[in-house]
BAFI-3210 file (N, C-alpha, C; in Angstrom, 3 decimals, decimal comma, padded with zeros to 6 digits):
// residues 272
n [1|2|3|4|5|6|7|8|9|10|11|12|13|14|15|16|17|18|19|20|21|22|23|24|25|26|27|28|29|30|31|32|33|34|35|36|37|38|39|40|41|42|43|44|45|46|47|48|49|50|51|52|53|54|55|56|57|58|59|60|61|62|63|64|65|66|67|68|69|70|71|72|73|74|75|76|77|78|79|80|81|82|83|84|85|86|87|88|89|90|91|92|93|94|95|96|97|98|99|100|101|102|103|104|105|106|107|108|109|110|111|112|113|114|115|116|117|118|119|120|121|122|123|124|125|126|127|128|129|130|131|132|133|134|135|136|137|138|139|140|141|142|143|144|145|146|147|148|149|150|151|152|153|154|155|156|157|158|159|160|161|162|163|164|165|166|167|168|169|170|171|172|173|174|175|176|177|178|179|180|181|182|183|184|185|186|187|188|189|190|191|192|193|194|195|196|197|198|199|200|201|202|203|204|205|206|207|208|209|210|211|212|213|214|215|216|217|218|219|220|221|222|223|224|225|226|227|228|229|230|231|232|233|234|235|236|237|238|239|240|241|242|243|244|245|246|247|248|249|250|251|252|253|254|255|256|257|258|259|260|261|262|263|264|265|266|267|268|269|270|271|272]
n.u [-042,127|-042,817|-043,596|-041,180|-040,139|-041,176|-040,542|-037,683|-036,328|-035,505|-033,879|-032,121|-029,713|-030,299|-032,030|-030,277|-028,515|-030,209|-030,775|-028,262|-027,929|-030,055|-029,383|-027,144|-028,361|-029,357|-031,548|-033,143|-033,900|-036,283|-036,553|-038,368|-038,963|-040,952|-041,767|-043,660|-043,118|-043,275|-041,540|-038,980|-038,757|-037,985|-035,229|-034,331|-034,843|-033,097|-030,623|-030,706|-030,669|-028,093|-026,605|-027,255|-026,043|-023,321|-022,887|-023,302|-025,205|-027,927|-030,574|-033,528|-035,825|-038,926|-041,847|-044,442|-046,636|-048,034|-046,327|-044,660|-045,975|-048,385|-051,050|-050,932|-050,115|-050,201|-048,337|-046,164|-045,553|-044,858|-042,525|-040,847|-040,645|-039,376|-036,819|-036,010|-036,293|-034,655|-032,192|-032,071|-031,816|-029,291|-027,717|-028,160|-030,386|-033,643|-037,020|-039,963|-043,316|-045,672|-049,100|-051,967|-054,961|-058,161|-059,097|-056,819|-055,836|-055,993|-054,630|-052,100|-051,432|-051,398|-049,216|-047,192|-047,189|-046,173|-043,617|-042,498|-042,239|-040,213|-038,178|-037,587|-037,377|-036,485|-038,426|-041,297|-044,642|-047,313|-050,189|-053,496|-055,244|-057,715|-059,348|-061,875|-061,127|-058,549|-057,897|-058,338|-056,528|-054,095|-054,060|-053,857|-051,447|-049,656|-049,148|-047,115|-045,049|-044,961|-043,460|-044,763|-045,891|-048,032|-050,449|-052,722|-054,133|-054,389|-056,150|-059,342|-062,081|-064,949|-067,737|-068,540|-066,318|-064,583|-063,816|-065,525|-065,286|-062,925|-062,312|-062,856|-061,009|-058,590|-058,798|-058,823|-056,320|-054,524|-055,300|-054,641|-051,883|-051,009|-051,901|-050,408|-047,791|-047,866|-048,057|-045,477|-044,230|-042,496|-043,104|-043,847|-044,678|-046,637|-047,268|-048,084|-049,325|-049,340|-050,775|-051,424|-048,834|-047,884|-049,589|-048,691|-046,061|-046,513|-047,749|-045,743|-043,952|-045,392|-045,880|-043,370|-041,968|-039,247|-037,142|-036,034|-037,899|-039,720|-040,527|-040,952|-042,510|-042,354|-043,239|-040,991|-039,884|-042,093|-043,225|-040,633|-039,408|-040,624|-039,791|-037,028|-037,112|-038,144|-036,021|-034,065|-035,145|-034,549|-035,833|-036,341|-036,581|-037,898|-037,652|-039,689|-038,760|-039,574|-038,876|-038,679|-039,116|-041,700|-042,441|-044,188|-046,717|-046,903|-046,895|-049,323|-051,135|-050,791|-051,926|-054,547|-055,455|-055,786|-057,182|-056,050|-053,366|-052,836|-052,616|-050,263|-048,363|-048,505|-047,666|-045,078|-043,884|-043,210|-041,349|-038,093]
n.v [-066,183|-064,563|-062,066|-060,973|-060,078|-057,615|-056,110|-054,776|-055,898|-056,426|-054,580|-051,366|-051,788|-053,885|-052,594|-050,687|-052,229|-053,043|-050,555|-049,778|-051,706|-051,011|-048,365|-048,868|-049,690|-047,418|-046,402|-044,303|-043,859|-044,049|-044,417|-046,134|-046,587|-048,842|-049,029|-047,869|-046,655|-044,083|-042,995|-043,738|-043,264|-040,737|-040,563|-042,756|-041,939|-039,742|-041,021|-042,609|-040,708|-039,721|-042,023|-042,385|-040,117|-040,603|-042,922|-042,158|-042,916|-042,632|-041,562|-040,764|-039,958|-041,316|-040,847|-041,288|-039,116|-039,980|-041,739|-040,103|-038,815|-037,473|-038,109|-037,801|-035,193|-032,281|-030,175|-031,322|-033,292|-031,634|-030,416|-032,643|-033,225|-030,928|-031,297|-033,535|-032,782|-030,591|-031,831|-033,237|-031,087|-030,163|-032,227|-031,936|-033,330|-034,899|-035,085|-036,916|-036,521|-038,843|-039,483|-040,179|-041,685|-040,116|-038,665|-037,629|-036,027|-033,115|-032,167|-033,171|-031,792|-029,175|-029,222|-029,791|-027,410|-025,552|-026,578|-026,478|-023,792|-023,168|-024,925|-024,905|-026,837|-029,121|-030,750|-032,661|-033,613|-036,036|-036,460|-037,738|-038,930|-040,041|-038,603|-036,082|-033,478|-033,053|-031,659|-028,949|-028,767|-029,069|-026,688|-024,769|-025,533|-025,234|-022,577|-022,266|-023,417|-026,262|-029,494|-032,253|-035,581|-037,335|-039,737|-042,497|-043,350|-045,260|-045,912|-047,026|-045,032|-043,107|-042,524|-039,972|-038,396|-039,297|-040,554|-043,288|-044,782|-046,253|-045,023|-042,310|-041,731|-042,161|-040,154|-037,825|-038,069|-037,777|-035,225|-033,547|-033,912|-032,846|-030,177|-029,344|-029,535|-027,801|-025,450|-025,107|-026,615|-029,219|-032,630|-035,847|-038,717|-041,176|-044,266|-047,513|-047,985|-048,409|-047,076|-044,608|-043,670|-043,443|-041,427|-039,250|-039,064|-038,285|-035,837|-034,230|-034,011|-032,613|-030,223|-029,375|-029,796|-029,977|-032,776|-032,780|-031,804|-033,571|-036,921|-040,469|-042,742|-045,852|-048,919|-050,934|-053,890|-054,161|-054,252|-054,267|-054,499|-052,475|-050,220|-050,230|-049,964|-047,369|-045,897|-046,476|-045,048|-042,549|-041,324|-040,209|-042,421|-043,318|-045,579|-046,846|-048,017|-050,097|-051,151|-053,267|-055,070|-055,883|-056,638|-058,450|-057,671|-055,196|-056,059|-057,499|-055,441|-053,808|-055,383|-055,570|-052,921|-051,988|-053,727|-053,876|-054,111|-056,775|-058,205|-057,080|-057,840|-060,655|-061,227|-060,256|-062,062|-064,132|-063,227|-062,021]
n.w [-030,294|-032,456|-031,425|-030,630|-032,945|-033,359|-031,207|-029,660|-027,504|-024,016|-022,696|-022,865|-024,117|-025,842|-027,601|-028,673|-030,173|-032,211|-033,319|-034,359|-036,358|-038,059|-038,688|-040,246|-042,539|-043,541|-042,263|-039,848|-036,327|-033,559|-030,090|-027,549|-024,231|-022,677|-020,057|-017,213|-014,771|-012,775|-010,852|-011,611|-014,290|-015,388|-014,749|-016,181|-018,809|-019,009|-018,725|-021,008|-023,098|-022,712|-023,292|-025,976|-027,045|-026,500|-027,988|-030,619|-032,486|-034,889|-033,573|-031,817|-029,096|-027,969|-025,964|-023,455|-021,732|-019,481|-018,284|-017,002|-015,033|-015,705|-014,997|-012,318|-011,544|-013,412|-013,450|-012,182|-014,065|-016,232|-015,237|-015,033|-017,761|-018,674|-017,654|-019,136|-021,894|-021,852|-021,456|-023,853|-025,614|-024,832|-025,787|-028,438|-029,438|-029,730|-028,599|-028,816|-028,053|-027,381|-028,299|-026,295|-024,935|-025,676|-023,450|-022,377|-024,291|-024,712|-022,461|-022,976|-025,324|-024,313|-022,537|-024,347|-025,889|-024,086|-023,734|-026,335|-026,788|-025,050|-025,751|-028,672|-031,657|-030,435|-029,432|-030,173|-031,236|-031,251|-033,250|-033,746|-036,484|-036,332|-034,676|-034,446|-033,716|-034,555|-036,928|-036,274|-034,175|-035,539|-037,038|-034,964|-033,704|-035,771|-035,715|-033,930|-035,197|-035,050|-034,764|-036,011|-035,624|-037,568|-037,201|-037,760|-035,589|-032,655|-030,661|-029,562|-029,690|-028,539|-030,744|-030,533|-030,483|-032,405|-035,718|-037,189|-039,457|-041,651|-044,098|-043,620|-041,618|-042,993|-044,946|-043,348|-042,204|-044,428|-045,362|-043,201|-042,907|-045,341|-045,099|-042,886|-043,898|-046,106|-044,754|-044,068|-042,119|-040,237|-040,898|-039,668|-041,115|-040,241|-041,078|-042,439|-044,713|-048,074|-050,064|-048,895|-048,488|-051,139|-052,006|-050,475|-051,416|-054,068|-053,590|-052,283|-054,331|-056,317|-054,966|-054,536|-052,150|-050,075|-049,237|-046,714|-045,032|-044,116|-042,982|-043,248|-040,998|-039,323|-037,606|-035,694|-037,173|-038,818|-042,092|-043,269|-045,755|-047,206|-045,785|-046,374|-049,130|-049,467|-048,398|-050,297|-052,374|-051,644|-049,511|-046,128|-043,464|-040,416|-037,775|-035,278|-032,209|-029,707|-026,339|-023,462|-020,366|-020,288|-022,901|-024,073|-023,215|-024,514|-027,181|-027,353|-026,821|-029,054|-031,015|-030,090|-030,037|-032,675|-035,243|-037,813|-037,397|-036,968|-039,393|-040,507|-038,584|-038,574|-041,206|-041,007|-039,313|-040,926|-042,627|-043,541]
ca.u [-041,052|-043,333|-043,591|-039,824|-039,807|-041,694|-040,006|-036,238|-035,806|-035,875|-032,993|-031,673|-028,620|-030,936|-032,526|-029,147|-028,010|-031,140|-030,583|-027,032|-028,198|-030,928|-028,587|-026,279|-029,203|-029,817|-032,743|-032,956|-034,754|-036,707|-036,643|-039,386|-038,962|-042,373|-042,056|-044,464|-042,868|-043,011|-040,429|-037,690|-038,811|-037,197|-033,812|-034,063|-034,806|-031,861|-029,525|-030,802|-030,187|-026,635|-026,064|-027,398|-025,016|-022,004|-022,795|-023,277|-026,199|-028,971|-031,677|-034,122|-036,615|-040,373|-042,352|-045,816|-046,646|-048,522|-045,187|-043,916|-046,800|-049,505|-052,273|-050,713|-050,148|-049,708|-047,133|-045,115|-045,212|-044,168|-041,168|-040,098|-040,372|-038,368|-035,514|-035,688|-036,099|-033,454|-031,049|-032,053|-031,244|-027,861|-027,080|-028,657|-031,270|-035,055|-037,967|-041,316|-044,362|-046,708|-050,461|-052,656|-056,408|-058,786|-059,235|-055,532|-055,405|-055,766|-053,572|-050,837|-051,178|-051,074|-047,839|-046,313|-047,082|-045,255|-042,265|-041,970|-041,852|-038,957|-037,163|-037,924|-036,477|-036,046|-039,575|-042,392|-045,885|-048,092|-051,632|-054,189|-056,224|-059,025|-060,126|-062,456|-060,479|-057,164|-057,741|-058,205|-055,270|-053,008|-054,075|-053,360|-050,050|-048,837|-048,793|-045,859|-044,123|-044,864|-042,984|-045,836|-046,070|-049,436|-050,756|-054,163|-054,718|-054,388|-057,115|-060,758|-062,730|-066,376|-068,100|-068,740|-065,059|-063,715|-064,392|-065,689|-065,008|-061,531|-062,226|-062,818|-059,726|-057,561|-058,956|-058,382|-054,872|-053,846|-055,601|-053,919|-050,461|-050,799|-052,076|-049,255|-046,598|-048,063|-047,780|-044,032|-043,789|-041,952|-044,103|-043,492|-045,834|-046,584|-048,207|-047,542|-050,245|-048,651|-051,609|-051,216|-047,449|-047,804|-050,284|-047,794|-044,932|-046,977|-048,039|-044,522|-043,343|-046,175|-045,743|-041,936|-041,555|-037,944|-037,210|-035,610|-039,026|-040,636|-040,012|-041,918|-042,227|-042,987|-042,909|-039,916|-040,276|-043,282|-042,990|-039,213|-039,057|-041,103|-038,879|-035,772|-037,423|-038,246|-034,659|-033,418|-035,705|-034,037|-036,663|-035,944|-037,501|-037,564|-038,253|-040,042|-038,236|-039,938|-038,206|-039,027|-039,356|-043,104|-042,623|-045,352|-047,888|-046,932|-047,262|-050,749|-051,882|-050,754|-052,898|-055,906|-055,845|-056,245|-057,126|-055,185|-052,014|-052,692|-052,120|-048,874|-047,516|-048,470|-046,800|-043,702|-043,364|-042,756|-040,409|-036,753]
ca.v [-065,641|-063,526|-060,764|-060,447|-059,447|-056,247|-055,470|-054,957|-056,671|-055,985|-053,531|-050,367|-052,379|-054,634|-051,608|-050,042|-053,146|-052,948|-049,232|-049,794|-052,503|-050,231|-047,239|-049,389|-049,832|-046,100|-046,038|-043,635|-044,534|-043,454|-045,492|-045,917|-047,517|-049,040|-049,011|-046,732|-046,389|-042,650|-042,628|-044,031|-042,996|-039,557|-040,925|-043,671|-041,131|-038,955|-041,958|-043,039|-039,609|-039,697|-043,175|-042,081|-039,122|-041,243|-043,943|-041,524|-043,475|-041,704|-042,034|-039,867|-040,622|-041,141|-041,192|-040,926|-038,263|-040,694|-042,385|-039,058|-038,214|-036,659|-038,396|-037,446|-033,731|-031,758|-029,367|-032,306|-033,873|-030,605|-030,254|-033,822|-033,075|-029,872|-031,912|-034,453|-032,051|-029,786|-032,711|-033,483|-029,888|-030,145|-033,213|-031,683|-034,433|-034,576|-035,940|-036,928|-036,855|-039,676|-039,162|-041,283|-041,673|-038,807|-037,937|-036,988|-035,334|-031,679|-031,978|-033,448|-030,658|-027,997|-029,364|-029,650|-026,004|-024,895|-027,073|-026,050|-022,387|-023,128|-025,767|-025,068|-027,694|-030,293|-031,510|-032,803|-034,174|-036,922|-036,252|-038,896|-038,535|-040,621|-037,662|-034,937|-032,225|-032,978|-030,597|-027,678|-028,828|-028,806|-025,253|-024,031|-025,872|-024,690|-021,201|-022,313|-024,215|-027,570|-030,697|-033,196|-036,909|-037,636|-041,158|-042,690|-043,502|-046,643|-046,132|-047,059|-043,941|-042,903|-041,853|-038,550|-037,663|-039,878|-041,189|-044,736|-045,429|-046,165|-044,047|-040,966|-041,594|-042,014|-038,829|-036,833|-038,271|-037,161|-033,792|-032,815|-033,928|-031,879|-028,835|-029,077|-029,347|-026,578|-024,343|-025,009|-027,288|-030,571|-033,684|-037,256|-039,408|-042,488|-045,220|-048,627|-048,119|-047,973|-046,119|-043,308|-043,275|-042,992|-040,143|-038,231|-038,926|-037,471|-034,493|-033,453|-033,730|-031,550|-028,976|-029,086|-029,792|-030,637|-034,008|-032,611|-031,239|-034,629|-038,284|-041,536|-043,494|-047,166|-049,698|-051,920|-055,228|-054,153|-053,790|-053,960|-054,339|-051,154|-049,250|-050,205|-049,460|-045,913|-045,383|-046,576|-043,989|-041,272|-040,750|-040,471|-043,334|-043,507|-046,788|-046,765|-049,221|-050,241|-052,203|-053,340|-056,430|-056,188|-056,588|-059,243|-056,829|-054,220|-056,785|-057,806|-054,179|-053,354|-056,177|-055,286|-051,534|-051,806|-055,018|-053,822|-054,500|-058,229|-058,624|-056,679|-058,628|-062,038|-061,258|-060,005|-063,263|-065,078|-062,560|-061,841]
ca.w [-031,118|-033,331|-030,761|-030,558|-034,214|-033,363|-030,003|-029,761|-026,392|-022,675|-022,175|-023,829|-024,896|-026,927|-028,562|-029,338|-031,198|-033,335|-033,929|-035,155|-037,558|-038,935|-039,189|-041,309|-043,734|-043,933|-041,505|-038,562|-035,345|-032,302|-029,106|-026,518|-023,103|-022,414|-018,628|-016,783|-013,357|-012,761|-009,973|-012,230|-015,726|-015,756|-014,686|-017,291|-020,031|-018,996|-018,983|-022,404|-023,936|-022,584|-024,013|-027,405|-027,373|-026,469|-029,038|-031,933|-033,401|-035,347|-032,741|-030,834|-028,062|-027,871|-024,630|-023,107|-020,544|-018,299|-017,631|-016,295|-013,993|-016,185|-014,241|-010,911|-011,443|-014,683|-013,236|-011,904|-015,361|-017,008|-014,706|-015,476|-019,187|-018,850|-017,407|-020,231|-023,148|-021,649|-021,701|-025,294|-026,245|-024,531|-026,655|-029,795|-029,792|-029,934|-027,873|-029,384|-027,083|-027,983|-027,883|-025,634|-025,111|-025,863|-022,180|-022,087|-025,506|-024,562|-021,464|-023,656|-026,216|-023,501|-022,052|-025,511|-026,284|-023,148|-023,982|-027,636|-026,645|-024,300|-026,400|-030,093|-032,407|-029,674|-028,938|-031,125|-030,715|-032,114|-033,344|-034,304|-037,499|-036,023|-033,866|-035,144|-033,335|-035,007|-037,918|-035,554|-033,424|-036,487|-037,338|-033,799|-033,462|-036,855|-035,346|-033,177|-036,018|-034,406|-035,441|-035,705|-036,209|-037,811|-037,344|-037,934|-034,261|-032,178|-029,582|-029,905|-028,971|-028,766|-031,988|-030,240|-030,645|-033,429|-036,897|-037,048|-040,736|-042,098|-045,187|-043,041|-040,918|-044,020|-045,554|-042,362|-042,090|-045,566|-045,416|-042,162|-043,251|-046,427|-044,544|-042,017|-044,719|-046,894|-043,838|-043,908|-040,894|-040,386|-040,705|-039,602|-041,693|-039,593|-041,671|-043,209|-045,839|-049,287|-050,791|-048,251|-048,749|-052,528|-052,073|-049,925|-052,346|-055,182|-053,082|-052,042|-055,635|-056,963|-054,205|-054,449|-050,743|-050,003|-048,453|-045,320|-044,282|-043,695|-042,942|-043,020|-039,778|-039,229|-036,421|-035,770|-037,585|-039,667|-043,461|-043,403|-047,167|-047,615|-045,168|-047,120|-050,475|-049,378|-048,219|-051,608|-053,209|-051,161|-048,454|-044,747|-042,788|-039,002|-037,222|-033,851|-031,561|-028,295|-025,576|-022,041|-019,890|-020,584|-024,346|-024,468|-023,006|-025,619|-028,396|-027,324|-026,924|-030,442|-031,763|-029,617|-030,288|-034,045|-035,922|-038,985|-036,998|-036,977|-040,699|-040,650|-037,687|-039,055|-042,384|-040,584|-038,661|-041,935|-043,512|-042,958]
c.u [-041,545|-043,257|-042,199|-039,356|-040,306|-041,319|-038,518|-035,654|-036,215|-035,090|-032,607|-030,534|-029,163|-031,397|-031,379|-028,537|-028,898|-030,969|-029,358|-027,225|-029,044|-030,198|-027,695|-027,038|-029,774|-031,069|-032,357|-034,013|-035,232|-036,964|-037,648|-039,279|-040,396|-042,739|-042,771|-044,314|-042,389|-041,765|-039,068|-037,626|-037,927|-035,709|-033,439|-033,950|-033,512|-030,654|-029,512|-030,296|-028,661|-026,007|-026,155|-026,288|-023,635|-021,831|-022,718|-024,268|-027,229|-030,286|-032,205|-035,056|-038,098|-040,815|-043,798|-045,808|-047,190|-047,382|-044,350|-044,811|-047,982|-050,764|-052,148|-050,863|-049,509|-048,430|-045,931|-044,626|-044,416|-042,732|-040,284|-039,697|-039,350|-036,959|-035,083|-035,409|-034,894|-032,190|-030,928|-031,453|-029,732|-027,094|-027,471|-029,498|-032,722|-035,915|-039,351|-042,310|-045,463|-048,084|-051,111|-054,161|-056,962|-058,853|-057,942|-055,052|-055,068|-054,689|-052,193|-050,456|-050,743|-049,632|-046,856|-046,116|-046,137|-043,810|-041,684|-041,584|-040,488|-037,828|-037,486|-036,883|-036,061|-037,200|-040,678|-043,560|-046,500|-049,556|-052,251|-055,303|-057,609|-059,924|-060,638|-061,634|-059,089|-056,940|-057,538|-056,906|-054,078|-052,924|-053,473|-051,868|-049,131|-048,413|-047,494|-044,833|-043,882|-044,274|-043,955|-045,639|-047,572|-049,587|-052,269|-054,863|-054,871|-055,510|-058,548|-061,482|-064,213|-066,616|-068,403|-067,479|-064,200|-064,502|-064,485|-065,321|-063,560|-061,361|-062,073|-061,506|-058,604|-057,602|-058,452|-056,869|-054,135|-054,070|-054,780|-052,415|-050,174|-050,899|-050,860|-048,007|-046,693|-047,767|-046,297|-043,456|-043,331|-043,013|-043,448|-044,743|-045,805|-047,662|-047,440|-048,346|-049,607|-049,458|-051,424|-049,809|-047,295|-048,487|-049,379|-046,592|-045,316|-047,205|-046,765|-043,805|-044,068|-045,950|-044,286|-041,482|-040,263|-037,986|-036,695|-036,684|-040,028|-039,896|-041,175|-041,512|-043,014|-042,516|-041,779|-040,485|-041,468|-042,942|-041,523|-038,808|-039,497|-040,212|-037,609|-035,973|-037,493|-036,877|-033,914|-033,902|-035,294|-034,866|-036,090|-037,005|-037,006|-038,345|-038,459|-039,676|-038,628|-039,100|-038,666|-039,168|-040,789|-043,372|-043,848|-046,638|-048,032|-047,435|-048,764|-051,598|-051,906|-051,782|-054,320|-056,381|-056,391|-056,087|-056,223|-053,767|-051,790|-052,085|-050,660|-047,958|-047,388|-047,558|-045,337|-043,068|-042,756|-041,825|-039,094|-036,752]
c.v [-064,510|-062,158|-060,157|-059,868|-058,014|-055,488|-055,792|-055,824|-056,053|-054,769|-052,540|-050,915|-053,202|-053,680|-050,979|-050,940|-053,091|-051,628|-049,234|-050,586|-051,712|-049,022|-047,672|-049,547|-048,493|-045,626|-045,305|-044,171|-043,605|-044,591|-045,127|-047,003|-047,648|-048,992|-047,744|-046,457|-044,950|-042,300|-042,876|-043,646|-041,826|-039,886|-041,838|-042,893|-040,326|-039,834|-042,388|-041,956|-039,506|-040,834|-042,972|-041,135|-039,764|-042,195|-043,347|-042,089|-042,412|-042,137|-040,909|-040,652|-040,306|-041,530|-040,738|-040,131|-038,960|-041,380|-041,389|-038,240|-037,384|-036,865|-038,068|-035,942|-033,163|-030,943|-030,256|-032,930|-032,881|-030,422|-031,439|-033,689|-031,979|-030,429|-032,754|-033,700|-031,116|-030,591|-033,031|-032,289|-029,828|-031,083|-033,031|-032,857|-033,957|-035,579|-035,796|-037,362|-037,620|-039,240|-040,406|-041,145|-040,248|-038,000|-037,218|-036,106|-033,868|-031,375|-032,166|-032,295|-029,428|-028,048|-029,216|-028,187|-025,235|-025,307|-026,542|-024,575|-022,255|-023,862|-025,967|-025,922|-028,960|-031,119|-031,504|-033,529|-035,113|-036,493|-037,410|-038,456|-039,093|-039,650|-036,496|-033,671|-032,033|-031,876|-029,239|-027,636|-028,523|-027,312|-024,441|-024,278|-025,378|-023,251|-021,142|-023,203|-025,594|-028,625|-031,804|-034,540|-037,121|-039,135|-041,307|-042,909|-044,943|-046,950|-046,140|-046,036|-043,872|-042,204|-040,380|-037,733|-038,176|-040,465|-042,693|-045,488|-045,193|-045,112|-042,632|-040,706|-041,360|-040,628|-037,735|-036,874|-037,523|-035,653|-032,999|-032,828|-032,875|-030,447|-028,430|-028,778|-028,091|-025,343|-024,222|-025,722|-028,716|-031,610|-035,053|-038,037|-040,854|-043,406|-046,346|-048,840|-047,546|-046,965|-044,717|-042,784|-042,746|-041,644|-039,012|-038,013|-038,052|-036,024|-033,664|-033,131|-032,580|-030,201|-028,556|-028,897|-030,599|-031,788|-033,875|-031,936|-032,305|-035,956|-039,245|-042,267|-044,798|-047,876|-050,684|-053,285|-055,300|-053,520|-053,388|-053,722|-052,978|-050,053|-049,105|-049,677|-047,932|-045,266|-045,404|-045,486|-042,599|-040,598|-041,095|-041,331|-043,554|-044,698|-046,608|-048,084|-049,246|-051,323|-052,135|-054,803|-056,858|-056,125|-057,378|-058,431|-055,797|-054,878|-057,041|-056,539|-053,668|-054,104|-055,810|-053,896|-051,325|-053,121|-055,030|-054,277|-056,000|-058,702|-058,292|-057,565|-060,061|-062,160|-061,117|-061,230|-064,229|-064,440|-062,391|-060,731]
c.w [-032,009|-032,713|-030,748|-031,889|-034,279|-032,088|-029,948|-028,653|-025,073|-022,193|-023,271|-024,684|-026,059|-028,022|-029,343|-030,410|-032,435|-034,071|-034,834|-036,440|-038,554|-039,506|-040,342|-042,623|-044,199|-043,236|-040,224|-037,598|-034,236|-031,328|-028,022|-025,463|-022,616|-020,940|-018,198|-015,286|-013,209|-011,964|-010,603|-013,705|-016,136|-015,787|-015,846|-018,596|-020,119|-019,298|-020,450|-023,346|-023,887|-023,382|-025,520|-027,847|-027,457|-027,650|-030,437|-032,931|-033,777|-034,717|-031,867|-029,922|-028,197|-026,466|-024,462|-021,800|-019,308|-017,558|-016,841|-015,384|-014,437|-015,363|-012,753|-010,719|-012,711|-014,516|-012,938|-013,205|-016,206|-016,535|-015,085|-016,939|-019,461|-018,642|-018,604|-021,525|-023,042|-021,904|-023,191|-026,033|-026,027|-025,455|-028,123|-030,298|-029,744|-029,172|-028,502|-028,306|-027,790|-027,478|-027,290|-025,847|-025,143|-024,566|-021,792|-023,240|-025,266|-023,529|-022,110|-024,576|-025,425|-022,989|-023,204|-025,884|-025,359|-023,431|-025,285|-027,612|-025,968|-025,005|-027,882|-030,813|-031,696|-029,111|-029,989|-030,485|-031,741|-032,080|-034,104|-035,250|-037,231|-035,264|-034,701|-034,926|-033,930|-036,039|-037,276|-034,760|-034,328|-036,788|-036,191|-033,585|-034,573|-036,572|-034,547|-033,882|-035,423|-035,336|-035,046|-036,385|-036,353|-038,003|-037,453|-036,602|-033,857|-031,204|-030,108|-029,038|-029,317|-030,103|-031,765|-030,503|-031,798|-034,592|-036,670|-038,323|-041,165|-043,193|-044,639|-042,303|-041,930|-044,653|-044,616|-042,176|-043,198|-045,615|-044,406|-042,374|-044,314|-045,914|-043,714|-042,838|-045,576|-046,049|-043,494|-042,708|-041,151|-040,046|-040,654|-039,990|-041,217|-040,155|-042,352|-044,489|-047,109|-050,087|-050,217|-048,523|-050,169|-052,709|-051,568|-050,844|-053,537|-054,778|-052,917|-053,351|-056,333|-056,291|-054,010|-053,000|-050,612|-049,004|-047,031|-044,473|-043,841|-043,637|-042,839|-041,745|-039,766|-037,969|-036,705|-036,160|-038,510|-041,017|-043,678|-044,852|-047,696|-047,032|-046,003|-048,536|-050,477|-049,193|-049,550|-052,556|-052,731|-050,090|-047,078|-044,085|-041,363|-038,459|-035,717|-033,187|-030,087|-027,620|-024,127|-021,657|-020,179|-022,085|-024,798|-024,301|-024,107|-026,894|-028,446|-027,415|-028,355|-031,280|-031,377|-030,016|-031,689|-034,798|-037,150|-038,653|-037,117|-038,283|-040,889|-039,824|-038,177|-040,270|-041,987|-039,938|-039,676|-042,957|-042,780|-041,924]
res [m|g|a|k|k|v|v|a|g|e|q|i|s|d|a|m|r|s|v|k|d|l|n|d|k|g|l|v|c|t|v|d|h|l|g|e|f|v|d|s|k|e|a|h|c|l|d|t|l|k|e|i|h|i|s|g|v|d|l|n|m|s|l|k|l|t|s|l|g|l|d|i|d|e|e|f|c|l|e|n|m|r|e|i|v|g|k|a|r|m|y|n|n|f|v|r|i|d|m|e|e|y|v|r|n|q|k|t|i|d|i|y|r|k|l|v|e|e|f|p|g|h|v|g|l|v|l|q|a|s|l|y|k|t|g|k|d|v|e|i|l|d|e|v|s|a|n|l|r|l|c|k|g|a|y|k|e|s|q|e|v|s|f|s|e|k|f|d|v|d|k|n|f|l|n|n|i|k|k|h|m|i|n|g|n|y|a|a|v|a|t|h|d|e|k|s|i|e|e|i|k|g|f|v|e|r|e|e|i|v|r|d|k|f|e|f|q|m|l|y|g|i|r|k|e|l|q|e|k|l|v|e|e|g|f|k|v|r|v|y|i|p|y|d|e|d|w|w|g|y|f|m|r|r|l|a|e|r|p|d|n|v|g|f|v|v|k|s|m|f|k|r]
***
């Protein structure tokens, strides 16, 4: 039962019910179908964007490029993404490309850069503060006014490419968010850490950054009381809602990828 508190269910209809409940509380959402069947993923994404448009809920889409053929052929993946982001533009919606393991990092960035030139305002990217290269990536992507979600990073990587200490990851996370926002670009601040959130709140106030230039993002079912508190304070909060028949596999991966997740999930099991 605990896992079902952090996954919306098996079908898009399950996710949509959760979205409507969260919208009623002032929260906006992004939905991610966890399935990785390349032959049906594109069609599923197109159908989901249509359903979002018809329903009128405040919801966009997140996805991973491996589910759309990145490991098969980059051009094939790009063409699939053009179809999806093109549909998002038609519906005045938005698609966020999630970041995966380091070996796919640059390929993902390269595809994003091609898409953002063609569909500005309708596609964004995730970068992970755990990687050394993220600072340089932010600088390069800011040149194309990238909409970035900055997170601390879920994957365990080699010390040759990533920070091993939490202090360094946290510092890189905050520094890159601030740099990105100072450059005038939209930032999605993905963290459940109240210390980091308070730091960003203080920063945007000092720098007089308007609240429609950033949002906080958190996982479905994690720190619900904090999500609602931020909304009450007038901040935009987007909840990441995963769904799929393999929800148990997702749940276990979240716990395995970063031990910090365990504490959040356990606490959430005993809260409303």
